[in-house]
N, C-alpha and C positions, 0 to 999 in steps of 0.2 A: 939325937939320932931318930927318935920316934917322930919328932916334928918333921924331920926331913922326909921320912917315909910317908907321913900323912900328906904332905904337900905334893909329893911325887904321885901319890894315888889320886889326889883331887885334880891334878893338872889335866889328864886326859878327859876326866869327866866334865871339867869346866869347858874344855875345848869342844867337847861333844855338845854341851848345852849351848855354847855360843853358836856352834854350827846350826843347831836346831832352831835357835832364835832367828838366825839369819834366814834360814829356810822359811820359817813362819812369816817373817816380815815380807820376804819375797812373795810368798803365797798370797798374803793379804794385799800386797801391792798389785799383784796380777789380778786378784779378784776385783779390786777397786777399778783397775783399768778396764776389765771386761764389763763391769757394771756400767761404767761411763760409756763404753762403746754401744752397749745395749740400749741405753737411753737415747743415744744419737739415732740408732736405727729405728727405735720406736717413734721418735720425733719425725724422721723422714717419712716413715710409713703413714703416720697421722696426716702429714701434709699432703702426701699423695692421695690418701683417702678423701681429704677435703677437696682437692682439685677434681678428682673423679666425681664426687658428689655435686660439685659446682657445675661441671659439664652436664651431668645428668639433669640437674635442676634447670639449667639453661635450655637444654634440648626439650625437656618436658614443658617448660614455659613457652618456648617458641611453638611447640606442637599445640599447646593449649590455646595460644593466641590464634594460631591458624585454624584450629577447630572452631574457635569462637567466631572468627570471620566467616568461615564456611557456613556455620549455623545462621549467622546474621544474613548472609547472602541468600541462603535458602528461604529464610523467613521472609525477607524482602521480596524474593521471587514469587512466593505464594501470595503475598499481599498484592503485588503488582498484577499477578495473573487474574485475580478476582476483581481487582479495581478496573483492570482493562475490560474484563467481561461486563462489569457493571456499566462502563461507558458505552459499549456496544448495545447493551439492552436499553440504555437510556435513549440512544439515538433511534433505535427501533420503535420505542414507545412514542417518540415525537412523530416519526413517520406514520405510525398507525393512526394517530390522532389528527394528522394533517388532512385537510379537505382535498377531495379528488377532482374538483371541477377544473382546476388548472394547477400547474406547478411552476414556481418561479423562484428567483434568488432572494426574494423578500420573505419567503416562507420560513417558519421557525427551524426547520431542519438545516437551513443554510445561514440565516441571519439571526444568530442566537448565541452571541459570545458569552453572555452572562451564565447561561446554563450549561455550556459545553466546553468552556475553557477553565483550566486549573481548578477542577472540582475536587475538593478534599474528601477523602474517604479512608478511614482506618490506617493512618500514618502513610498514606499515599495521596497523590493528586494526579488526575488524569485530564487529558484534553482530547476532544472528539471532533472529527470532521466528517461530514457526509457529502458525497459527490453524486450528482445525478448521472447515471451511466448513459442516459439518453441525450446528454449534452455533448456526446462524442460521436464520431463516425464509427460504424460497426465494421470491424475488419473482415467480417464474413460476407458483407454486402457492398462494401465500398468499391468504387471503380478505380481503375488505374489513374484516370485523369484527376480524380479527387485526391488520391494518394500523393500525386506529384505536387499538390499545393501545400503539403505539409513542410515545415522547416527542415532543411538539410536532406530532403528526400531525393534520391537519384533514380533514374529510369530503370537501371538494372536491379535495384533493390525492390522497386515497385513490381517489376516483372517476377522477381523471386517470390514475393509475397503472394501474388496471384497464383503462381505455380504451386506453392505450398498448399493452398486451400482447394485448388481445383481437383477434379476426380480423374483427370487423364494423366498420362505419363509423357506428354509432348511438351517440351520446354518452349516457352515464348522467346522472343528475340533476345532479350537480355537475361532471361531467367534460367533456372535449373530445376530438374525433377529429382525423383528418388535416388537415381544412380549416384548423383553427386554426394548426397548425404551418407549413403551406405558405404561409400569408398573412403570416407574420412578415417583418420587414425582410430577414433572411437565412433564408429558409425552408428547411425540410427535411421529409422524410416521416416519419410515425409508423411505428413498428416493425410494429404489428399482428401480433405474434407474440412468442415467448419472447425476453427480453432476453439478449444475448450476453455482455455484461460488466456488472458492477454499476454502473460509472460511467456507463453509458448512462442511468441514472435521472436524471442531471443535465439531460437533454434534456426531461424531462417538465415540463409547466406547473407553475410555482410551487415546484418543487424547487430550492432554493438550496444553495450550497456550505456555508453556515452550518448548514442543516438536515442536509445529507448528511454533513459531516465533524464537526459539533459543535465543541467546543473542541480536540479532539485532531487538529489538521490534519496533524501529521507522523506520526500513526498509531503512535506508540510506546507507547501505553497508559499514559503517565505524565503527571502534571500539571506541565508546564514553567512557567518563570517568566512567559513571555509569554502563557500560557494562564490566568493568574489575576491579571492586572493591569488588569482592566476595559477601558477604551478607550484606554489609553496606547499599545498596539501591537497589531498584528494577531496572531491573530484576536481580534475583540471578544468579551469573555466577561463573565460576571456577577461576576467578581472574588472569588468564594468559594474555598474550599480543596478543592472537589470537582470532579473531571473529568467534564464532561457530554459523553458520547460521542454521535456522530451516528448516522444510520441505517445507515451502512456497517458499524457494529459489530453490527447486528442483522439485516441482509439480505444475501443472496447470490443468485447465479443458477447456481451450479455444483454444489450438493449433490445427491446421489442415493444410493439404497441398492442394493447389488449383488444383493439378493434371494437371499442365501445365508445359511446358518447359520454358527455359530462355527467349524465344521470345514471350511467351504468347499463344502458340499454344497448343491445347489439346494433351496430351500424347497418344502414339499409344499403343493399347492393343495387346500384342504379342500373345494372344490367339484368335485373330480375324484376318480376312483377309487371302488372299492366298499368296503364296511365291513371286509372282511378285510384289504384292502390298507392301509387307514388304521390298523387295529388293529396290524398287524405293523410298519409303518414308524414309527408314533408311540409305540408301546409303551403303548397304552391298552386298556381292556377292550372286548370285542365289543359290549356294550350301549352303551357310550359312542360307539363308532364307528358303530353303527347309528343312534343318535340324530342324529349329525352328518349322515349320509346322508339320513335321513328329513326333516330340516329345511332342506334346501337350497332356494333358493340363498342363501348367506351373503354379506352385503354387507361385513362386517368380521369379523376374527378375534375381535373382542370379543363377537360374537353367540354364541360358544360358552360364555360364562361364565353359570353359573346365577345368576339373580336371585331365586330362591325362587318360591313359588307354583306355577303350572303349568309353569314352565320347568324341564325336566329336563336342563339343560346340564351342563357340566363344573364341578366344584368349583374353587375358586380355586387350590388346591395343584396339582391335575392340570393346569389351564390354564397355570399358571406354568412347569411342567416342559416343556411343549411349545410355549410361545409363540414361542420363538426358531426353531422349525422349520417354522412354518406360515405360509400367506399366502392371500389371496383374489385376488391379481394374478399372472398367469403371466408377466409381463414380466421380461426379464433385468435391467433397470434401472428403479427407481421413483424419480422425482425428488422432492426436497423433504422427505425424512424428516429429523427433528431428533434429534440425539444427546442423550439425556437425561443423559448423563454429562458433557457439556461445555457445554450450553446455559446462558445466563445467566438470572437471575431474570426479567428483562424478557421474554426470548424464551419461557420456559416459561409465564409468566402470559398472554402473548398467545396462545400455542398453545392454552391451555385456555379461551379466550374472555374473559379479563379479569374484573375484579371482585374483591372482598375475598376470596372463597373461593378463587379461582384464585391470587391472590397468596399466600395462606397455604399453599396446596398447593405452590406453587413454592418457597417457603422451606423447607418440610418435605422436598421432593425433594433440594434442595441439601444440607441438613443430613444426610440419610440417606446420600447418595452419598459425602459427606466422611468418614463413619464407616467406609467400606469401603476396603480397600487398593487394589483394582483397579477400583473402581466397580461398577455393576450389570452383570451379564453377560447378563441377559435382561430384556426389557421387562416380563415378568411380575412382576418384583420390585417394580414400582411399587405393586402391590396391598398390599405390606407397609408402605408409607409412610403415616404418620398423616395423616388428613383426606383421603386419596385414596379417593373412593367409586367404586363399580363403574360408575355411569352416566358419570362423567367419564372414567374409564379407557376405556370403550367408545368414547367420542367421539374419543379421540386414539390408540387402539391401532394404527391403520394409518398414523399420522403420525410415529411415533417409532421409534428404533433405539438400539442400544448400540455400534455400530461405524461407523467413518468411513473413507473412502478419498480424499477430496479435501481438500487443505490449501492455504492461502495461506501463502507464506513471504516474509518481508520482511527484507532484509539491508541495513544501512547500514555502509559502509566509510569510514574516515577516515584520511588520510595522516598519518604521524608526522613532523613537521618539527622535529627536534631538541627533542623534548619539548613542542612546541606543535602544535595541531591544524592540519592543512593542508586540502587539498581533500576534499570529501565526495561520495560517490556512493551513490545508493539503487537497489536492485534489488528488484523485487517479482515473484513468480512464483506461479501457481496450478497445482498439480500433482495428477495422478491416479495414485496408486500401485498401482492394480489391474494396470496394464500394467508390463512390465519391459523396458527402463528406464521410469521414470516418464514419463507423457505430460504435456507442457506445455500447459495450457489457456489461460494468459495470461502475458504477459511484458512488463515495463516496466523501463527502466533510464534514470536521469537524475539531475539534481542533487537533493540532499536539501533539504527545507524548512528 
């Protein structure tokens, strides 16, 4: 009986303990499950953090590479800037050391590839080219007839150029005046005066970059691949193996003659002074000096040359000996004179009025000057050139010279990036070497084409 009562009393307690055990086990299981879920969440969180960090590292790495490239580009730009400046100064130094008796294409400023091509300096190399501005026609003094002898020149464009520079507002037959330019969508005023830079010509009606630069858009004087591939790439060209230069190769606005002889003395005005003064200063006979005085006023120094008949002027030999010493213009500077030692065949032909005879004379001038070591030292030497007649010489006698003072210098500097070409910088300057130091007439610095 007692045992039965004891078992009856223990049964609820056992049940309660079993229930508690089940509850404990269930609680432990739930905790284990929750712990497993937390581990999963932690793992996912860690993976997302890694992904975010990788993205941040990637962005920072990309930004760092970009910053590095920018720093390298800036560093190369600075190096190119000063290398390019060094090239300009090098050319100026050569021009300053050059003799002034005459200037020709065999002088060191022109014929000096060793010192002016691919010069290495501080992880850069530069190439320099100097061009005599007196080898071109001056746009401020050129005539319409001379303009029409340039390649691709049209009469209406020549008229527009003359109208741009003249001081009146009356348009010529094919030209336009200020009203045309002021009524453009983005209007501007016509110069109505001398052009100040040659690129100002691009503002004139119908003057396009293709006409102005031709195929040589980078002005290096060489026929590059993109300049002989037709319409595959800019500039568009005719696809042949010849470099067609634009008008910038034949026109300038900077050239002038200093009106001095080879020794730096002021030229003698043949319309001034008496016969004895002219005889003494020019080293000619009294009768020749008296003839000069009696036949004043002379419009050109070419008037002194005897053409036979009743003209008792100077013989060709005497004139040639004094041609470099005389003038009919008392100005200190005479704009627009062309250097016959450096001018191209196109410029010489245009200067003499064009046509077959002028073209032949231009070819003969170039052949003659190439036979001389230092070019022609006096314009009178032109009389020794085959096919150069006296009448043609008289027409150009006051338009030509054998010396130059204004030069354009172009320098392209390229950064050396471990054997590969890096940044490029182009510098162009127009300098007047009469003054010391050289006077800068024009300066441009920017990215190379």
